[in-house]
MARBA-3410 file (N, C-alpha, C, O; in Angstrom, 1 decimal):
107
-10.1,5.4,-18.8,-9.9,6.5,-17.9,-9.3,5.9,-16.5,-8.4,6.5,-15.9 ~ -9.8,4.7,-16.1,-9.3,4.2,-14.9,-7.8,3.9,-14.9,-7.1,4.2,-14.0 ~ -7.5,3.3,-16.0,-6.1,3.0,-16.2,-5.2,4.2,-16.3,-4.1,4.2,-15.8 ~ -5.7,5.3,-16.9,-4.9,6.4,-17.0,-4.7,7.1,-15.7,-3.7,7.7,-15.3 ~ -5.8,7.1,-14.9,-5.8,7.8,-13.6,-4.8,7.1,-12.6,-4.0,7.7,-12.0
-5.0,5.8,-12.5,-4.3,5.1,-11.5,-3.1,4.3,-12.1,-2.3,3.8,-11.3 ~ -3.0,4.0,-13.3,-1.9,3.3,-13.9,-1.7,2.0,-13.2,-0.6,1.6,-12.9 ~ -2.8,1.3,-12.9,-2.6,0.1,-12.1,-3.1,-1.2,-12.8,-2.8,-2.3,-12.3 ~ -3.7,-1.2,-14.0,-4.2,-2.4,-14.6,-3.1,-2.7,-15.7,-2.9,-2.0,-16.6 ~ -2.3,-3.8,-15.4,-1.3,-4.2,-16.4,-1.9,-4.5,-17.8,-3.0,-5.0,-17.9
-1.2,-4.2,-18.8,-1.7,-4.4,-20.1,-2.0,-5.8,-20.4,-2.9,-6.0,-21.2 ~ -1.2,-6.8,-19.8,-1.5,-8.1,-20.0,-2.9,-8.6,-19.5,-3.5,-9.4,-20.1 ~ -3.4,-7.9,-18.5,-4.8,-8.2,-18.0,-5.8,-7.6,-18.9,-6.8,-8.2,-19.2 ~ -5.6,-6.4,-19.4,-6.4,-5.7,-20.3,-6.5,-6.5,-21.7,-7.6,-6.4,-22.4 ~ -5.5,-7.2,-22.0,-5.4,-7.9,-23.3,-6.2,-9.2,-23.3,-6.5,-9.8,-24.3
-6.4,-9.7,-22.0,-7.1,-11.0,-21.9,-8.5,-10.8,-21.2,-8.6,-10.6,-20.0 ~ -9.5,-11.0,-22.0,-10.9,-10.9,-21.4,-11.1,-11.8,-20.2,-11.8,-11.3,-19.2 ~ -10.6,-13.0,-20.1,-10.8,-13.8,-19.0,-10.1,-13.3,-17.8,-10.7,-13.4,-16.7 ~ -8.9,-12.8,-17.9,-8.2,-12.2,-16.8,-8.9,-11.0,-16.3,-9.0,-10.8,-15.1 ~ -9.4,-10.1,-17.2,-10.1,-8.9,-16.9,-11.4,-9.3,-16.1,-11.7,-8.6,-15.2
-12.0,-10.3,-16.5,-13.3,-10.8,-15.9,-13.0,-11.2,-14.4,-13.8,-11.0,-13.5 ~ -11.8,-11.7,-14.1,-11.4,-12.1,-12.8,-11.0,-10.8,-12.0,-11.3,-10.6,-10.8 ~ -10.3,-9.9,-12.6,-9.7,-8.7,-12.0,-10.7,-7.7,-11.6,-10.6,-7.0,-10.5 ~ -11.7,-7.4,-12.5,-12.6,-6.3,-12.2,-13.5,-6.5,-11.0,-13.8,-5.4,-10.3 ~ -13.9,-7.6,-10.5,-14.6,-7.7,-9.3,-13.6,-7.3,-8.1,-14.1,-6.7,-7.1
-12.4,-7.7,-8.2,-11.5,-7.3,-7.1,-11.2,-5.8,-7.0,-11.1,-5.2,-6.0 ~ -11.2,-5.2,-8.2,-11.1,-3.8,-8.3,-12.3,-3.0,-7.8,-12.2,-2.0,-7.0 ~ -13.3,-3.5,-8.1,-14.7,-2.9,-7.7,-14.8,-3.0,-6.1,-15.3,-2.1,-5.5 ~ -14.4,-4.1,-5.6,-14.4,-4.3,-4.1,-13.5,-3.3,-3.4,-13.9,-2.8,-2.4 ~ -12.3,-3.1,-4.0,-11.4,-2.1,-3.5,-12.0,-0.7,-3.5,-11.9,0.0,-2.5
-12.7,-0.3,-4.5,-13.3,1.0,-4.6,-14.4,1.1,-3.7,-14.7,2.1,-3.1 ~ -15.2,0.0,-3.5,-16.3,0.0,-2.5,-15.8,0.3,-1.1,-16.3,1.1,-0.3 ~ -14.6,-0.5,-0.8,-14.1,-0.3,0.5,-13.6,1.1,0.7,-13.8,1.7,1.8 ~ -13.0,1.7,-0.3,-12.5,3.1,-0.1,-13.6,4.1,0.0,-13.5,5.1,0.7 ~ -14.8,3.8,-0.6,-15.9,4.7,-0.6,-16.7,4.6,0.7,-17.3,5.6,1.1
-16.7,3.4,1.3,-17.5,3.2,2.5,-16.7,3.1,3.8,-17.4,3.1,4.8 ~ -15.4,3.2,3.8,-14.6,3.1,5.0,-14.8,4.3,5.9,-14.7,5.4,5.5 ~ -15.1,4.0,7.2,-15.2,5.2,8.2,-14.2,4.9,9.3,-14.3,3.8,10.0 ~ -13.4,5.8,9.5,-12.3,5.7,10.5,-13.0,5.7,11.9,-13.8,6.6,12.2 ~ -12.5,4.8,12.8,-13.0,4.9,14.2,-11.7,5.2,15.1,-10.7,4.5,15.0
-11.8,6.2,15.8,-10.7,6.6,16.7,-10.6,5.6,17.9,-11.6,5.5,18.7 ~ -9.6,4.9,17.9,-9.3,3.9,19.0,-7.9,4.1,19.6,-7.1,4.9,19.1 ~ -7.7,3.5,20.7,-6.4,3.5,21.4,-5.2,3.0,20.5,-5.5,2.1,19.8 ~ -4.1,3.6,20.5,-3.0,3.2,19.6,-2.6,1.8,20.0,-2.8,1.4,21.1 ~ -2.1,1.1,19.0,-1.6,-0.2,19.1,-0.4,-0.3,20.1,0.4,0.7,20.2
-0.2,-1.4,20.7,1.1,-1.6,21.6,2.2,-2.4,20.8,3.0,-3.1,21.4 ~ 2.1,-2.2,19.5,3.1,-2.9,18.7,3.7,-1.8,17.7,3.1,-0.8,17.5 ~ 4.9,-2.1,17.2,5.5,-1.1,16.3,4.8,-1.2,14.9,4.2,-2.2,14.5 ~ 4.8,-0.2,14.2,4.2,-0.1,12.8,5.3,0.2,11.8,6.2,1.0,12.1 ~ 5.3,-0.4,10.6,6.1,0.0,9.5,5.2,0.5,8.5,4.2,-0.1,8.1
5.5,1.6,7.9,4.8,2.2,6.8,5.7,2.3,5.6,6.8,2.8,5.7 ~ 5.2,1.8,4.5,5.9,1.8,3.3,5.2,2.7,2.3,4.0,3.0,2.4 ~ 6.0,3.2,1.3,5.5,4.1,0.3,6.4,4.2,-0.9,7.5,3.8,-0.8 ~ 5.8,4.9,-1.9,6.5,5.2,-3.1,7.1,6.6,-3.0,6.3,7.5,-2.7 ~ 8.3,6.8,-3.3,9.0,8.1,-3.2,8.3,9.1,-4.1,8.3,10.3,-3.7
7.8,8.7,-5.2,7.1,9.6,-6.1,5.5,9.5,-6.0,4.9,10.0,-6.9 ~ 5.0,9.0,-5.0,3.5,8.8,-5.0,2.9,10.2,-4.7,3.2,11.0,-3.8 ~ 2.0,10.6,-5.6,1.3,11.9,-5.6,0.1,11.8,-4.7,-0.4,12.8,-4.2 ~ -0.4,10.5,-4.5,-1.7,10.4,-3.7,-1.4,10.3,-2.3,-2.2,10.9,-1.5 ~ -0.4,9.6,-1.9,0.0,9.4,-0.5,1.5,9.8,-0.4,2.4,9.0,-0.5
1.6,11.1,-0.2,3.0,11.6,-0.2,3.9,11.0,0.9,3.3,10.7,2.0 ~ 5.2,10.8,0.7,6.0,10.2,1.7,6.0,10.9,3.0,6.1,10.2,4.0 ~ 5.8,12.2,3.1,5.8,12.9,4.4,4.5,12.5,5.1,4.4,12.6,6.3 ~ 3.5,12.1,4.4,2.2,11.7,5.1,2.3,10.3,5.8,1.4,10.0,6.6 ~ 3.3,9.6,5.5,3.5,8.3,6.2,3.7,8.4,7.7,3.3,7.5,8.5
4.3,9.6,8.2,4.4,9.8,9.5,3.1,9.9,10.4,3.2,9.8,11.6 ~ 2.1,10.1,9.7,0.8,10.2,10.3,0.4,8.8,11.0,-0.4,8.7,11.9 ~ 1.0,7.7,10.6,0.8,6.4,11.2,1.3,6.4,12.6,1.0,5.5,13.3 ~ 2.2,7.3,13.0,2.7,7.3,14.4,1.5,7.4,15.4,1.6,6.8,16.5 ~ 0.5,8.1,15.0,-0.7,8.2,16.0,-1.4,6.9,16.3,-2.1,6.7,17.2
-1.0,5.8,15.4,-1.7,4.5,15.6,-0.9,3.5,16.4,-1.4,2.4,16.6 ~ 0.2,3.9,16.9,1.0,3.0,17.8,1.6,3.8,18.9,2.0,5.0,18.9 ~ 1.7,3.0,20.0,2.5,3.6,21.2,4.0,3.3,21.0,4.8,3.9,21.8 ~ 4.3,2.5,20.1,5.8,2.2,19.9,6.3,2.9,18.8,5.8,3.9,18.4 ~ 7.4,2.5,18.2,8.2,3.2,17.2,7.5,3.0,15.8,7.0,1.9,15.6
7.5,4.0,15.0,7.1,4.0,13.7,8.3,3.9,12.8,9.2,4.8,13.0 ~ 8.4,3.0,11.9,9.5,3.0,10.9,8.9,3.2,9.5,7.9,2.6,9.2 ~ 9.5,4.0,8.8,9.0,4.3,7.4,10.1,3.9,6.4,11.3,4.1,6.7 ~ 9.7,3.4,5.3,10.6,3.1,4.2,10.0,3.5,2.9,8.9,3.2,2.6 ~ 10.8,4.2,2.1,10.3,4.5,0.7,11.1,3.8,-0.3,12.3,3.5,-0.2
10.3,3.4,-1.3,10.8,2.7,-2.5,10.7,3.6,-3.7,9.7,4.4,-3.8 ~ 11.6,3.5,-4.7,11.4,4.2,-5.9,10.1,4.0,-6.6,9.6,2.9,-6.6 ~ 9.5,5.0,-7.1,8.2,4.8,-7.8,7.1,5.5,-7.2,7.2,6.2,-6.2 ~ 5.9,5.4,-7.8,4.7,6.1,-7.4,3.8,5.2,-6.7,4.2,4.4,-5.9 ~ 2.5,5.4,-7.0,1.4,4.7,-6.2,1.6,3.2,-6.3,1.3,2.5,-5.3
2.1,2.7,-7.4,2.2,1.2,-7.5,3.6,0.8,-7.5,4.0,0.0,-8.3 ~ 4.4,1.4,-6.6,5.8,1.0,-6.5,6.0,-0.5,-6.2,7.1,-1.0,-6.5 ~ 5.0,-1.2,-5.7,5.1,-2.6,-5.4,5.5,-3.4,-6.6,6.2,-4.4,-6.5 ~ 5.0,-3.0,-7.7,5.2,-3.8,-8.9,6.7,-4.0,-9.2,7.2,-5.0,-9.7 ~ 7.5,-3.0,-8.9,8.9,-3.1,-9.1,9.8,-3.3,-8.0,10.9,-3.8,-8.1
9.2,-3.0,-6.7,9.9,-3.2,-5.5,9.6,-4.4,-4.7,10.0,-4.5,-3.5 ~ 8.8,-5.3,-5.2,8.3,-6.4,-4.3,9.5,-7.2,-3.6,9.3,-7.5,-2.5 ~ 10.5,-7.5,-4.3,11.6,-8.3,-3.6,12.1,-7.5,-2.4,12.4,-8.1,-1.3 ~ 12.4,-6.2,-2.6,12.9,-5.3,-1.6,11.9,-5.2,-0.4,12.3,-5.1,0.8 ~ 10.6,-5.1,-0.7,9.6,-5.0,0.3,9.5,-6.2,1.2,9.4,-6.2,2.4
9.5,-7.3,0.5,9.5,-8.6,1.2,10.6,-8.8,2.1,10.5,-9.3,3.2 ~ 11.8,-8.4,1.7,13.0,-8.4,2.5,12.9,-7.6,3.7,13.3,-8.0,4.8 ~ 12.3,-6.4,3.6,12.1,-5.4,4.6,11.2,-5.9,5.7,11.5,-5.8,6.9 ~ 10.1,-6.5,5.2,9.1,-7.0,6.2,9.7,-8.3,6.9,9.5,-8.4,8.1 ~ 10.4,-9.2,6.1,11.0,-10.3,6.8,12.0,-9.9,7.9,12.1,-10.5,8.9
12.8,-8.9,7.6,13.8,-8.4,8.5,13.1,-7.8,9.8,13.6,-7.9,11.0 ~ 12.0,-7.1,9.5,11.3,-6.5,10.7,10.6,-7.6,11.6,10.4,-7.3,12.8 ~ 10.4,-8.7,11.1,9.7,-9.7,11.8,10.7,-10.6,12.7,10.3,-11.4,13.6 ~ 12.0,-10.4,12.4,13.0,-11.2,13.1,13.1,-10.6,14.5,13.4,-9.4,14.7 ~ 12.9,-11.4,15.6,12.9,-10.8,16.9,14.4,-10.3,17.2,15.3,-10.9,16.7
14.4,-9.3,17.9,15.7,-8.7,18.3,15.9,-9.1,19.8,15.0,-9.1,20.6 ~ 17.2,-9.4,20.2,17.5,-9.7,21.5,18.2,-8.6,22.2,18.6,-8.8,23.4
END
């Protein structure tokens, strides 16, 4: 059911009990964090924020990325990649390039 709902566990991990043994505690920790996180309202950051998302993500819709603007006094930049919740699996090279370019100081 977990794999069907989130489509996040690669078949290679499911096929190898040793990998699954390593992966499941990480997954459990993620769910615990999601279940116990409590947002604290604080002053917005003084640095820009980049928000990335999957264009077809049904859980965190692209239009919801703009909500990150409330967390910064500076500019918010958003970038969408093809795919859903786990767009990272296919878009990792492009994401790394975008982050690297954002970290280059402008003069």
